[in-house]
Structure formats: C-alpha cells, structure tokens
C-alpha positions in Angstrom: -34.9 52.9 -75.5 -38.1 51.1 -76.3 -41.4 53.0 -76.1 -42.8 52.8 -72.6 -46.3 53.7 -71.3 -46.6 57.2 -69.9 -47.2 55.9 -66.4 -44.0 53.8 -66.2 -41.9 56.5 -68.0 -43.0 59.1 -65.5 -42.3 56.9 -62.5 -38.9 55.9 -63.8 -37.9 59.6 -64.5 -38.9 60.5 -60.9 -36.9 57.5 -59.7 -33.9 58.6 -61.7 -34.0 62.1 -60.2 -34.4 60.6 -56.7 -31.5 58.2 -57.2 -29.1 61.2 -58.0 -30.2 62.8 -54.7 -30.0 59.6 -52.7 -26.5 58.8 -54.0 -24.9 61.5 -51.9 -27.3 61.5 -49.0 -25.6 61.3 -45.6 -26.1 58.1 -43.6 -27.8 60.0 -40.7 -30.5 61.3 -43.0 -31.2 57.9 -44.5 -31.3 56.4 -41.0 -33.7 59.0 -39.8 -36.0 58.1 -42.7 -35.8 54.4 -41.9 -36.8 55.2 -38.3 -39.7 57.3 -39.5 -40.8 54.6 -41.8 -40.7 52.0 -39.0 -42.7 54.3 -36.7 -45.3 55.1 -39.4 -45.9 51.4 -40.2 -46.8 50.6 -36.6 -48.8 53.8 -36.2 -50.9 53.1 -39.3 -51.1 49.3 -38.8 -54.9 49.3 -38.8 -55.0 51.0 -42.2 -52.5 48.5 -43.6 -54.4 45.5 -42.2 -57.7 46.7 -43.6 -56.2 46.9 -47.1 -54.6 43.5 -46.6 -57.9 42.0 -45.5 -59.4 43.0 -48.9 -56.6 41.2 -50.7 -56.8 38.1 -48.5 -60.6 37.8 -48.9 -60.3 38.1 -52.7 -57.5 35.5 -52.8 -59.6 33.0 -50.8 -62.6 33.7 -53.0 -60.5 32.9 -56.1 -59.5 29.5 -54.6 -55.9 30.4 -53.7 -54.4 27.8 -51.4 -54.1 28.6 -47.7 -50.3 28.3 -47.9 -50.2 31.1 -50.5 -52.8 33.1 -48.6 -50.4 32.9 -45.6 -47.7 34.5 -47.7 -50.1 37.4 -48.4 -51.6 38.0 -44.9 -50.4 40.8 -42.6 -51.3 41.2 -38.9 -49.9 43.5 -36.2 -47.2 41.0 -35.5 -45.9 40.9 -39.1 -46.1 44.6 -39.4 -44.1 44.9 -36.3 -41.5 42.5 -37.8 -41.3 44.7 -40.9 -40.8 47.8 -38.7 -38.1 46.0 -36.7 -36.4 45.0 -39.9 -36.1 48.7 -40.9 -34.7 49.5 -37.4 -32.1 46.7 -37.8 -31.0 48.4 -41.1 -30.3 51.6 -39.1 -27.8 49.6 -37.0 -25.9 48.3 -40.1 -23.0 50.1 -41.7 -23.8 52.2 -44.7 -21.9 50.6 -47.6 -21.9 53.7 -49.7 -18.5 55.4 -49.8 -16.6 52.4 -48.4 -13.1 52.2 -49.9 -12.7 48.6 -51.0 -9.1 49.0 -52.1 -6.6 51.6 -52.7 -3.0 52.1 -53.9 -0.5 54.6 -55.3 1.1 54.2 -58.7 4.7 55.0 -59.4 3.6 58.2 -61.1 2.0 59.4 -58.0 -1.7 58.7 -58.9 -3.7 57.6 -55.9 -6.4 55.1 -57.0 -9.4 54.1 -54.8 -12.1 51.5 -55.5 -15.2 52.9 -53.8 -18.7 51.5 -53.2 -21.5 53.4 -54.9 -25.3 52.8 -55.3 -26.6 51.0 -58.4 -29.1 53.8 -59.1 -32.7 52.7 -59.8 -33.7 49.3 -58.7 -36.9 47.6 -60.0 -38.5 44.8 -58.2 -41.2 42.6 -59.7 -42.7 40.2 -57.1 -45.6 38.0 -56.2 -48.0 38.0 -53.2 -45.7 38.8 -50.3 -46.3 42.4 -49.2 -43.4 42.3 -46.7 -41.1 42.5 -49.8 -42.4 46.0 -50.3 -40.9 47.2 -47.1 -37.8 45.1 -47.1 -36.9 46.2 -50.7 -37.6 49.8 -49.9 -35.5 49.8 -46.8 -32.5 48.1 -48.3 -32.7 50.4 -51.4 -32.8 53.5 -49.3 -30.0 52.5 -46.9 -27.8 51.6 -50.0 -28.6 55.0 -51.7 -30.9 53.6 -54.4 -34.4 54.6 -55.5 -36.8 51.7 -56.0 -39.8 50.9 -58.3 -42.0 48.2 -56.7 -44.3 46.2 -58.9 -46.1 43.8 -56.7 -48.8 41.3 -57.8 -52.5 42.0 -58.3 -53.1 39.6 -55.4 -51.5 42.0 -53.0 -52.4 45.3 -54.8 -54.3 47.0 -52.0 -51.7 45.9 -49.4 -48.8 47.2 -51.4 -50.5 50.5 -52.2 -51.2 51.1 -48.5 -47.6 50.2 -47.5 -46.0 52.5 -50.2 -48.4 55.3 -49.2 -47.3 55.0 -45.6 -43.6 55.1 -46.6 -44.1 58.0 -49.0 -45.9 60.1 -46.4 -43.3 59.4 -43.7 -40.5 60.0 -46.2 -41.8 63.4 -47.2 -41.9 64.5 -43.6 -38.2 63.9 -43.2 -37.1 65.2 -46.6 -36.7 62.2 -48.8 -36.8 63.1 -52.5 -40.0 62.4 -54.4 -39.5 59.2 -56.3 -37.4 57.5 -53.7 -39.9 54.7 -53.4 -42.9 54.2 -55.8 -45.5 51.6 -56.5 -45.9 50.5 -60.1 -49.5 49.5 -61.0 -49.7 45.6 -61.2 -50.6 45.3 -64.9 -49.1 43.1 -67.5 -48.0 46.2 -69.4 -46.1 47.6 -66.4 -44.1 44.4 -66.0 -43.1 44.5 -69.7 -42.3 48.2 -69.4 -39.9 47.6 -66.5 -38.2 44.9 -68.6 -37.8 47.4 -71.4 -36.7 50.4 -69.4 -33.0 50.1 -70.1 -31.3 53.4 -69.3 -34.0 54.3 -66.7 -33.8 51.2 -64.5 -30.3 49.9 -63.6 -31.2 46.5 -62.1 -34.3 44.4 -62.2 -35.0 41.8 -59.5 -37.9 39.3 -60.0 -39.1 37.5 -56.9 -41.7 34.8 -57.2 -42.2 31.5 -59.0 -40.2 30.0 -61.8 -42.5 31.3 -64.6 -42.1 35.0 -63.4 -38.3 34.6 -63.0 -37.7 32.9 -66.3 -39.9 35.3 -68.2 -38.0 38.2 -66.8 -34.6 36.7 -67.5 -35.7 35.8 -71.1 -37.5 39.1 -71.9 -35.7 41.8 -70.0 -33.3 44.4 -71.7 -32.5 45.6 -68.2 -29.8 43.6 -66.3 -31.6 40.9 -64.1 -30.6 39.0 -61.0 -32.4 35.7 -60.8 -33.8 35.0 -57.3 -35.7 32.5 -55.3 -36.6 29.4 -57.3 -36.0 26.9 -54.4 -36.2 23.2 -54.9 -34.3 22.7 -51.6 -33.3 19.2 -50.4 -32.7 17.8 -46.9 -30.3 14.8 -47.1 -30.1 12.5 -44.1 -26.7 10.9 -44.2 -25.7 7.4 -42.9 -24.0 9.1 -40.0 -26.9 11.4 -39.1 -28.3 12.0 -35.6 -31.8 10.9 -36.4 -33.6 13.0 -33.8 -31.7 16.1 -35.1 -32.6 15.0 -38.7 -36.3 14.7 -37.9 -36.5 18.1 -36.3 -34.6 19.7 -39.2 -36.8 18.0 -41.8 -40.1 19.0 -40.1 -39.0 22.6 -39.6 -37.7 22.9 -43.2 -40.9 21.6 -44.7 -43.7 22.7 -42.3 -42.7 25.9 -40.5 -43.6 28.0 -43.6 -44.1 25.9 -46.7 -44.9 28.6 -49.2 -41.4 30.2 -49.2 -38.4 29.6 -51.4 -36.2 28.3 -48.6 -38.7 25.6 -47.5 -37.6 22.0 -48.2 -39.2 20.4 -51.2 -37.3 17.1 -51.3 -36.1 14.5 -48.8 -33.2 12.1 -49.4 -32.4 9.4 -47.0 -29.3 7.1 -47.0 -30.3 3.5 -47.2 -28.2 2.6 -44.1 -30.6 4.6 -41.9 -33.8 4.2 -43.9 -35.3 1.5 -41.5 -34.8 3.7 -38.5 -35.7 7.1 -40.1 -38.2 6.8 -42.9 -41.2 5.5 -40.8 -40.6 8.3 -38.3 -40.3 10.9 -41.1 -43.5 9.6 -42.8 -45.5 9.8 -39.5 -44.1 13.2 -38.6 -44.8 14.7 -42.0 -48.3 13.1 -42.5 -49.4 14.1 -39.0 -48.7 17.7 -40.1 -50.7 17.4 -43.3 -47.8 16.9 -45.7 -48.5 14.9 -48.9 -45.5 12.7 -49.7 -44.4 11.5 -53.1 -41.9 8.7 -52.8 -39.8 6.3 -54.8 -39.9 2.5 -54.2 -37.5 2.8 -51.3 -39.8 5.3 -49.5 -43.1 3.5 -50.4 -41.7 0.3 -48.9 -42.4 1.8 -45.5 -45.8 3.1 -46.3 -48.3 1.2 -44.1 -51.6 2.7 -45.4 -51.0 3.6 -49.0 -50.9 7.3 -48.4 -47.5 7.9 -50.2 -47.9 8.6 -53.9 -45.5 7.6 -56.5 -42.8 10.2 -57.2 -42.3 11.2 -60.8 -39.9 13.5 -62.6 -42.5 16.3 -62.1 -42.4 15.9 -58.3 -38.6 15.7 -58.1 -38.3 19.0 -60.0 -41.2 20.8 -58.3 -41.1 23.8 -56.1 -44.4 23.0 -54.4 -45.0 26.1 -52.3 -47.3 23.9 -50.3 -47.5 21.0 -47.8 -46.1 18.5 -50.3 -42.6 16.9 -50.6 -40.8 14.4 -52.8 -38.7 11.7 -51.1 -36.2 9.1 -52.1 -33.9 6.5 -50.6 -30.3 6.7 -51.9 -27.4 4.2 -51.6 -24.6 6.7 -51.0 -23.6 10.3 -50.4 -22.5 10.4 -54.0 -26.0 9.4 -55.2 -27.5 12.2 -53.0 -25.1 14.7 -54.6 -26.0 13.5 -58.1 -29.7 13.8 -57.4 -29.4 17.3 -56.0 -27.2 18.3 -59.0 -29.8 17.0 -61.4 -32.9 18.4 -59.7 -31.8 21.3 -57.4 -32.1 24.9 -58.3 -28.8 26.2 -56.7 -30.7 27.8 -53.8 -30.2 25.9 -50.5 -29.3 22.3 -49.8 -28.9 20.7 -46.4 -27.0 17.6 -45.1 -27.6 16.1 -41.6 -24.6 14.1 -40.5 -22.1 13.7 -37.6 -19.4 12.6 -40.1 -17.1 15.6 -40.7 -15.7 14.1 -43.9 -19.2 13.5 -45.3 -20.1 17.1 -44.5 -17.0 18.4 -46.2 -17.6 16.4 -49.3 -21.2 17.6 -49.5 -20.2 21.2 -49.0 -17.5 21.0 -51.7 -19.6 19.2 -54.3 -23.0 21.0 -54.0 -23.3 24.0 -56.2 -25.8 26.2 -54.4 -26.0 29.7 -53.0 -26.2 28.2 -49.4 -25.3 24.8 -48.0 -26.5 23.9 -44.6 -24.8 21.4 -42.3 -27.1 20.2 -39.5 -29.4 23.1 -39.9 -32.8 23.9 -41.5 -33.0 25.3 -45.0 -35.3 27.9 -43.6 -32.2 29.9 -42.3 -31.3 31.1 -45.8 -32.7 34.6 -45.2 -31.1 38.0 -45.0 -32.5 38.6 -41.5 -31.4 35.2 -40.2 -27.9 35.9 -41.7 -27.6 39.2 -39.8 -28.1 41.3 -42.9 -31.1 43.2 -41.6 -33.3 42.1 -44.5 -33.0 41.0 -48.0 -34.3 42.1 -51.4 -34.1 38.6 -52.7 -32.0 35.4 -52.7 -29.9 35.2 -55.8 -29.4 31.8 -57.3 -26.9 33.0 -59.9 -23.2 33.6 -59.6 -22.5 37.0 -61.1 -22.7 40.2 -59.1 -24.5 38.6 -56.1 -25.3 35.2 -54.7 -27.5 34.2 -51.8 -29.4 36.7 -49.7 -28.9 40.1 -51.1 -28.5 42.8 -48.5 -26.9 46.2 -48.5 -23.5 45.5 -50.2 -25.2 43.5 -52.9 -27.2 46.6 -53.9 -24.1 48.6 -54.6 -21.5 48.5 -57.3 -18.1 50.4 -57.3 -16.2 53.0 -59.2 -12.6 53.9 -59.4 -11.7 57.4 -58.0 -8.2 58.6 -59.1 -6.4 61.5 -57.4 -3.6 63.2 -59.2 -1.4 66.3 -59.0 -1.4 67.2 -62.7 -0.1 64.0 -64.2 -0.4 63.5 -67.9 0.1 60.3 -69.8 3.2 60.1 -72.0 
C-alpha cells in the first residue's frame, strides 16, 4: 500500500473496523439509526443552516455562479427533504443477506449466492452537502462504512452534517467510524485514491475534471458518476405542448445538476412550429442559447450565439443550452452518440416506432420517452436516495441505491464432502 498521511490512514482504519461490525448488523438496528439520524437533522437544523450560510457567503464572495450556489445552499425545507430520504430508506428492504440464487450439486453440496456489503466506501464530491446525508444513509442501510470527502466550498456544511450524524449514531450504538468526514485537502483526495486495501470502492461525484482525475489516478476501484451532457430530442411526431414543458423543466428546474438538459435537438419537420416557442420560453427564463444555423434562422433579435464543438460537448451546470435542427431521427441519434456522456437522453414523440428505435440505439444509463431528464434520480426512481448516477457499465449503471452498494459471495453447505 502506498504511504498515506496519518489523518487518512487513521480514518480508514476506523472505517475498516466499523465495516466489519456493520456487515452483520441486524436490519432493525440500522433502521433505528436511520430514524435517529433523520430526527437529529431536523432537531439541529439551525446549527446546520448557520454552518451552511458561512459556506454560501464565502462562495458568493469568490464569484461562484448563483446556479452553483443553489447546489450548495441548505434551508429547513432541504434539510427536511434529507431527513425524509433517510426515513424512506427505512421502508426499503435491506439487501444484505438476500439469496440471489441457490442450487444443490449432485454430490450434495448446497450452494448459495448471497448479497454482502462492499466494506468501506469512499465518496469524493463537490459542493452539494445533501450528498453527505444520502451517501451516509445508503452506506449504513447496505452495511458499509463511508468516508466522505466533500469540497472546500461546502466544508462547514459537511462538518456540521457529519457531526450531527455521528452524535446521533453514538446514541443508538453505531460503531465509531461508521461515517466520517475527510478533510477537504488536495492530499486527502490523493490519499483516498491510493488507499487500496483500506477503501473498497471510490465514488467521485462532480464535474468532468474531478471524475476523470479519479478514474485516471486511483488505485482503488472507481465507479464513474454524473457527467451529464443530457439531450432532449423533439421528434417529427412530438406533441409540441408536451415537448415545450419537458424542455423547460429539464433545463430550468434546477440547471446545476447532472440530469439537467444541456442540449436540444429538433426535427426539421416541426422546427417552424416549435423552435420559436422554445427560444421564447428559454430566453424568458434567462437561458443563453447556442444554436446552429437551423436554430439561428428563427432568432429575431440576435440573442442566439453560434454553437461550436465546445458548446455541443459542454456540461454547462448553468442556464445555458446548445441547440440544433436535425433532418432525421438517425441524425439525432448520431449527434447524441458523438456528444452525449451516457447519462440520460430523452425523446419526445407520439410515434411508438420512433421511440423504440431511439431506446434501442441510445447507449445511456437512462433513456426517457416523453419525460424530463430530471427524473434520473434515485429518489424519483423509488430507490430512497442515491449515492451517485453511474455512467459506466460494470458493477452498476444509473442511479446507485442499496443493491448497487453490495457485492455477493458464494456460501457452500456440505456434509463432509471431499473432492476426488
């Protein structure tokens, strides 16, 4: 194992010991802890908001965009949502111990394939303190300990949240090390990537630079999450009222998240009827549009900028969007294949065959038919919460809930058999 700083080594050793205790912890004990966490978050909301206010004020002073500040900010409503997320986890089935398969061999050996926790999960994430609670809750319910390395931007918020969870956890008998905050230094992120043998899985949540750096540098297994250049394609057979509502929601409802739409594609057959409406609706909500010639042909006041390769590939995290007119469903699929990030792609159409072709051809973790890209979310999928949205194909894909934080082992029962 590579040399780690004393701080990370100590945290990881505590997490390792906690993981062994959590692996066999009864569901009822874990659920009691989740309820205690939820109650503590609401009871100490003022303390959390005061810490969060320090972070938000510092972010604004440093010129951070309001869209990104919105990702950071907590209020009583958002804290209540986090608490409710923990309570929803209580209602979900504990995946640990589930027998996935089982059979008996001719020699009498009974073989079972059983879900077990991964062990120690490390999460490196940017600016969204709700990740602290979501990740902790999912890790606990699935029998894992968790090391949470948030960003400097949310340092005080994350410290307060983890402190509340730790205090409530101790009161109900959770092991020390079940959930821990890792100081948000450059060295700590590198240490987590080097902690092979102490951390079993590393999950980066944030922008492309963070995710690609983690994938490239980590010796610990990594699940890629969250880079979301998501498209809304308005087909020739689209209900245009439906398409407009979906587009506006996907772009505007919360622009600084990975499942917000970053690109609009419109079939030429409906461009005359749809593009002017789309431009008006987006611009009236403060969205800056980068369009190709087909889109700019409908621009009456010169407000639409020329789209370049940079805009087509961008995950804006802001009130900006690229837009293009395409001649066919196939061209839309080709554009998404070239520029998409295998996160979430949407088609708006009343043509079943067009929807089927789109679903079959698009390689993404989630494909929406007549629905906003904003629904790609563990809570919206009925998973209670998520620790991230995987855009890769191995181990997990899409929103990662409880089952995705487990692996399996084979348990073999014999009566004294020996191999000849």
